[in-house]
Steps between C-alpha positions, in 0.01 A plus 500: 500500500549308180343763273719498189313759292710776340333764717585307815863463392525870418349597834735269688800641315399859577442418866836321523675803351321731744606284795864502386494878460347540845768277655778697330351825624464366854854363501650827377295695755617275783863518384497880483331534840749258657801684359355836607394381845806287575696784660204604716481155657843513660 
């Protein structure tokens, strides 16, 4: 922590973007599985 070099900033930005994309993908996957599986549960 505390490394302020341009490479470190770039790496952190890329990782942050990747994490956001992964969360979006997970959320959309969960939402679609819930809507598809909601009728089966009853």
